[in-house]
MDAnalysis code that builds the backbone (N, CA, C; Angstrom):
import MDAnalysis as mda
import numpy as np

u = mda.Universe.empty(288, n_residues=96, atom_resindex=np.repeat(np.arange(96), 3), trajectory=True)
u.add_TopologyAttr("name", ["N", "CA", "C"] * 96)
u.add_TopologyAttr("resid", np.arange(1, 97))
u.add_TopologyAttr("resname", ["UNK", "UNK", "UNK", "UNK", "UNK", "UNK", "UNK", "UNK", "UNK", "UNK", "UNK", "UNK", "UNK", "UNK", "UNK", "UNK", "UNK", "UNK", "UNK", "UNK", "UNK", "UNK", "UNK", "UNK", "UNK", "UNK", "UNK", "UNK", "UNK", "UNK", "UNK", "UNK", "UNK", "UNK", "UNK", "UNK", "UNK", "UNK", "UNK", "UNK", "UNK", "UNK", "UNK", "UNK", "UNK", "UNK", "UNK", "UNK", "UNK", "UNK", "UNK", "UNK", "UNK", "UNK", "UNK", "UNK", "UNK", "UNK", "UNK", "UNK", "UNK", "UNK", "UNK", "UNK", "UNK", "UNK", "UNK", "UNK", "UNK", "UNK", "UNK", "UNK", "UNK", "UNK", "UNK", "UNK", "UNK", "UNK", "UNK", "UNK", "UNK", "UNK", "UNK", "UNK", "UNK", "UNK", "UNK", "UNK", "UNK", "UNK", "UNK", "UNK", "UNK", "UNK", "UNK", "UNK"])
u.atoms.positions = np.array([
    [62.623, 44.449, 10.385],
    [62.485, 43.867, 11.315],
    [63.478, 43.038, 11.194],
    [64.305, 42.993, 12.021],
    [65.506, 41.860, 12.867],
    [64.703, 40.578, 13.251],
    [65.736, 39.432, 12.958],
    [65.629, 38.451, 13.202],
    [65.189, 37.827, 15.090],
    [65.648, 38.946, 15.564],
    [65.441, 38.950, 16.803],
    [63.791, 39.448, 17.363],
    [63.597, 40.547, 16.709],
    [62.239, 41.001, 16.459],
    [61.124, 39.836, 16.206],
    [61.795, 38.972, 14.870],
    [60.423, 38.524, 14.647],
    [60.733, 36.925, 15.309],
    [61.464, 37.134, 16.108],
    [61.602, 35.528, 16.903],
    [60.743, 35.774, 18.069],
    [61.035, 36.796, 18.710],
    [60.167, 37.702, 19.539],
    [58.746, 37.450, 19.471],
    [58.237, 37.802, 18.245],
    [56.727, 37.621, 17.761],
    [56.329, 36.567, 18.198],
    [56.981, 35.614, 17.381],
    [57.023, 34.577, 16.958],
    [56.528, 33.644, 18.343],
    [57.866, 34.069, 19.343],
    [57.326, 33.459, 20.882],
    [56.008, 33.817, 21.596],
    [55.992, 35.535, 21.114],
    [54.433, 35.943, 21.739],
    [53.635, 35.233, 21.130],
    [53.306, 34.907, 19.816],
    [51.851, 34.767, 19.404],
    [51.734, 32.528, 19.860],
    [52.946, 32.130, 19.950],
    [53.410, 31.254, 20.733],
    [52.462, 30.719, 22.140],
    [52.882, 31.594, 22.970],
    [52.603, 31.750, 24.501],
    [50.946, 31.821, 23.896],
    [50.144, 33.057, 23.376],
    [49.085, 33.090, 23.123],
    [48.066, 31.968, 22.607],
    [48.984, 31.322, 22.013],
    [48.191, 30.013, 21.513],
    [48.089, 28.965, 22.402],
    [49.416, 28.917, 23.061],
    [49.247, 28.087, 23.986],
    [48.394, 28.306, 25.439],
    [48.432, 29.434, 25.795],
    [47.312, 29.928, 26.805],
    [45.673, 29.904, 26.366],
    [45.464, 30.064, 25.357],
    [44.048, 30.105, 24.854],
    [43.476, 28.956, 24.331],
    [44.404, 28.329, 23.661],
    [44.008, 27.118, 22.958],
    [44.441, 25.628, 23.022],
    [45.515, 25.810, 23.432],
    [46.323, 24.645, 23.383],
    [46.737, 23.842, 24.764],
    [46.356, 24.533, 25.868],
    [46.878, 23.769, 27.103],
    [45.635, 23.773, 27.813],
    [44.529, 24.536, 27.123],
    [43.175, 24.165, 27.477],
    [43.049, 22.540, 27.193],
    [42.791, 22.632, 25.903],
    [42.590, 21.782, 25.271],
    [43.311, 20.044, 26.049],
    [44.522, 20.480, 25.908],
    [45.372, 18.993, 26.332],
    [45.133, 18.692, 27.705],
    [44.985, 19.745, 28.685],
    [44.404, 19.667, 30.091],
    [43.277, 18.854, 30.276],
    [42.087, 19.312, 28.910],
    [41.222, 18.739, 29.224],
    [41.026, 17.169, 28.356],
    [41.765, 16.740, 27.795],
    [41.955, 15.812, 26.885],
    [42.666, 14.933, 28.367],
    [43.686, 15.458, 29.238],
    [44.231, 14.870, 30.186],
    [43.474, 14.289, 30.787],
    [42.117, 15.306, 31.323],
    [41.279, 14.538, 32.564],
    [40.469, 13.763, 32.206],
    [40.057, 13.488, 30.430],
    [39.243, 12.329, 30.214],
    [40.212, 10.956, 29.978],
    [41.268, 10.987, 29.686],
    [42.064, 9.517, 29.686],
    [42.136, 9.499, 31.177],
    [42.622, 10.209, 31.973],
    [42.691, 9.981, 33.281],
    [41.398, 9.549, 33.788],
    [40.243, 9.786, 33.354],
    [38.860, 9.257, 33.573],
    [38.610, 7.712, 32.756],
    [39.671, 7.690, 32.217],
    [39.302, 6.048, 31.459],
    [38.978, 6.224, 29.698],
    [38.885, 7.558, 29.267],
    [38.851, 7.510, 28.177],
    [39.741, 7.145, 27.346],
    [39.693, 6.901, 26.079],
    [40.572, 7.008, 25.041],
    [40.537, 8.277, 24.115],
    [41.655, 8.432, 23.198],
    [41.657, 9.760, 22.336],
    [41.112, 9.438, 21.376],
    [40.137, 10.377, 20.567],
    [39.110, 10.169, 18.968],
    [40.209, 10.673, 18.303],
    [39.691, 10.986, 16.758],
    [40.257, 11.187, 15.681],
    [40.957, 12.670, 15.849],
    [40.129, 13.604, 16.437],
    [40.482, 14.858, 16.662],
    [41.390, 15.050, 17.546],
    [41.368, 14.132, 18.585],
    [42.475, 14.271, 19.561],
    [43.865, 13.953, 19.107],
    [43.970, 12.696, 18.195],
    [45.108, 12.340, 17.876],
    [45.345, 13.202, 16.628],
    [44.564, 14.050, 15.730],
    [44.979, 14.838, 14.628],
    [45.789, 16.107, 15.393],
    [44.897, 16.634, 16.341],
    [45.357, 17.891, 17.276],
    [46.736, 17.483, 18.046],
    [47.126, 16.150, 18.360],
    [48.776, 16.172, 19.090],
    [49.660, 15.738, 17.726],
    [49.061, 15.553, 16.749],
    [49.832, 15.244, 15.425],
    [50.713, 16.831, 14.987],
    [49.782, 17.546, 15.413],
    [49.921, 19.347, 15.025],
    [50.976, 19.682, 15.930],
    [50.619, 19.053, 16.937],
    [51.455, 19.753, 18.290],
    [52.611, 19.172, 17.912],
    [52.917, 17.865, 17.390],
    [54.423, 17.303, 17.276],
    [54.785, 18.085, 16.148],
    [54.373, 18.171, 15.189],
    [54.712, 18.782, 13.918],
    [55.186, 20.435, 14.263],
    [54.441, 21.205, 14.702],
    [54.943, 22.089, 15.298],
    [56.001, 22.533, 16.335],
    [56.294, 21.515, 17.251],
    [57.443, 21.136, 18.141],
    [58.732, 21.104, 16.976],
    [58.686, 20.195, 16.489],
    [59.570, 20.275, 15.321],
    [60.672, 21.422, 14.616],
    [59.329, 22.200, 14.526],
    [59.231, 22.982, 13.613],
    [60.408, 24.269, 14.533],
    [59.855, 24.136, 15.558],
    [59.900, 25.406, 16.592],
    [61.282, 25.036, 17.534],
    [61.814, 23.877, 17.476],
    [63.010, 23.303, 18.346],
    [64.182, 24.327, 18.041],
    [64.318, 24.526, 17.090],
    [65.859, 25.448, 16.912],
    [65.157, 26.929, 17.686],
    [64.473, 27.622, 17.841],
    [64.080, 28.664, 18.336],
    [64.150, 28.407, 20.024],
    [63.464, 27.350, 20.103],
    [63.445, 26.973, 21.715],
    [65.079, 26.751, 22.069],
    [65.793, 25.912, 21.615],
    [67.055, 25.829, 21.557],
    [67.759, 27.342, 22.098],
    [67.120, 28.380, 20.838],
    [68.088, 29.606, 20.886],
    [67.697, 30.409, 22.488],
    [66.556, 29.810, 22.979],
    [66.031, 31.036, 24.052],
    [65.830, 29.883, 25.221],
    [67.089, 29.496, 26.336],
    [66.960, 28.678, 27.272],
    [65.267, 28.898, 28.610],
    [65.279, 30.034, 28.532],
    [64.004, 30.564, 29.044],
    [62.721, 29.689, 28.896],
    [62.547, 29.408, 27.273],
    [61.377, 28.613, 27.422],
    [61.421, 26.972, 27.424],
    [62.843, 26.876, 27.444],
    [62.991, 25.177, 27.783],
    [62.048, 24.310, 28.880],
    [62.660, 24.891, 30.173],
    [61.174, 24.114, 30.957],
    [59.718, 24.195, 30.560],
    [59.709, 25.086, 29.783],
    [57.810, 25.116, 30.008],
    [57.899, 23.905, 28.464],
    [58.960, 24.331, 27.711],
    [58.585, 22.803, 26.582],
    [58.416, 21.799, 27.091],
    [59.464, 21.186, 28.137],
    [59.516, 20.101, 28.744],
    [58.891, 19.646, 29.162],
    [57.947, 20.423, 30.080],
    [56.660, 20.316, 30.837],
    [55.689, 19.996, 29.613],
    [55.784, 20.714, 28.539],
    [54.749, 19.945, 27.514],
    [54.850, 18.803, 26.953],
    [55.875, 18.806, 26.636],
    [56.402, 17.302, 26.285],
    [55.768, 16.433, 27.467],
    [56.060, 16.551, 28.634],
    [55.980, 15.561, 29.743],
    [53.996, 15.093, 29.750],
    [53.102, 16.628, 29.522],
    [52.130, 16.349, 29.455],
    [51.405, 15.932, 28.446],
    [51.933, 16.207, 27.372],
    [51.599, 15.477, 26.034],
    [51.819, 13.659, 26.081],
    [53.075, 13.176, 26.662],
    [53.555, 12.050, 27.012],
    [52.355, 11.032, 28.232],
    [52.084, 12.113, 28.967],
    [51.491, 11.348, 29.999],
    [49.586, 11.371, 29.446],
    [49.477, 11.783, 28.544],
    [48.392, 12.292, 27.299],
    [48.051, 10.991, 26.894],
    [49.382, 10.543, 25.804],
    [49.334, 9.432, 25.267],
    [49.602, 7.997, 26.193],
    [50.288, 8.131, 26.947],
    [50.530, 6.573, 27.582],
    [49.078, 6.514, 28.005],
    [48.394, 6.986, 28.805],
    [47.163, 7.180, 29.287],
    [46.128, 6.399, 28.614],
    [45.991, 7.240, 27.426],
    [44.997, 6.901, 26.494],
    [45.494, 5.158, 25.595],
    [46.889, 4.705, 25.719],
    [46.814, 3.961, 25.488],
    [46.547, 2.879, 26.400],
    [47.120, 2.913, 27.110],
    [46.440, 2.057, 28.392],
    [45.310, 2.056, 28.623],
    [44.321, 3.223, 28.204],
    [42.998, 2.551, 28.371],
    [42.141, 2.005, 26.768],
    [43.168, 2.123, 25.732],
    [42.476, 1.436, 24.807],
    [42.699, 0.006, 24.984],
    [44.180, -0.351, 25.321],
    [44.839, -1.476, 25.600],
    [43.355, -2.297, 26.710],
    [43.047, -1.686, 27.631],
    [42.336, -2.361, 28.744],
    [40.840, -2.448, 28.059],
    [40.264, -1.257, 27.342],
    [39.061, -1.614, 26.703],
    [38.856, -2.432, 25.489],
    [40.243, -3.008, 25.069],
    [40.388, -3.802, 23.833],
    [40.125, -5.139, 24.494],
    [40.780, -5.778, 25.621],
    [40.745, -6.635, 26.388],
    [39.558, -7.142, 27.104],
    [38.393, -6.149, 27.208],
    [37.247, -6.572, 27.746],
    [36.187, -7.102, 26.625],
    [35.586, -8.120, 27.503],
    [34.724, -9.021, 26.624],
    [33.953, -8.223, 26.055],
])
């Protein structure tokens, strides 16, 4: 198997994991924080794993511009989740 085939396999596996696991969980987290909830420890662990994976995969995404818009959209989604969760946390701590 050459490196192009290997990368194609990695990208296929990532797309399947995104569709079946990561995106549904991220969208559920987004709904919860939009409804005023905060992140729990499992959510934070999930986000750490996503960040670690993103850092490792950045070279592959850079070599495949067709994936860059999707990667940017996902980064934006995770940023929205964390920003809203932090806002919710700050508001909850400020309540008597």
